N, C-alpha and C positions, 0 to 999 in steps of 0.2 A: 538247640540254637541260644545262645545264651540273651538273658534280658527279657525273653519272650514270657509271657504268662499263657500258659495253655488249660483252659474249661477243661471240666470234664467231658462236653460234648466232641473235643477236636486230640482229647487222648487216646481215643479211644478209635480200634481198625476194626471193621469187620473180618471177619475170617476170609471174603473172598482176595482181599485187600491185600492183609496178610502173606496169602499162599502165593500170591504173584509179587510182590515184594522176593520175598524169598526165592523163589524157584529163577526170579529175575535176577538177584545175585548170582544162583549159583552158576545160569549162563553164560552170566560178561566174564565169571571166575574161569569158568570152560575157554570161554576166547579170549580170555588174556594168552591162561595156558598155553594151548594151542597156537595160537604167535608163535611165544617164545621157541617151542620146542620149532617151529618151520624156520625159524629165526637161524636159531641149535642149526638144521639139520643148513640150512643154505650157505651159512658159512664155512659146513666142513666140506663138501663138496666143489664152493667157488678154486 
């Protein structure tokens, strides 16, 4: 975030928060990829 000053308290993530963010990112990437695969399959059979 350009132009924002983050102090020491705001720059640290708890391990739990970091884990949630990483797992959420993996889940979203998987959902996106599955959506593209379904779309490609649907287009092949139309």
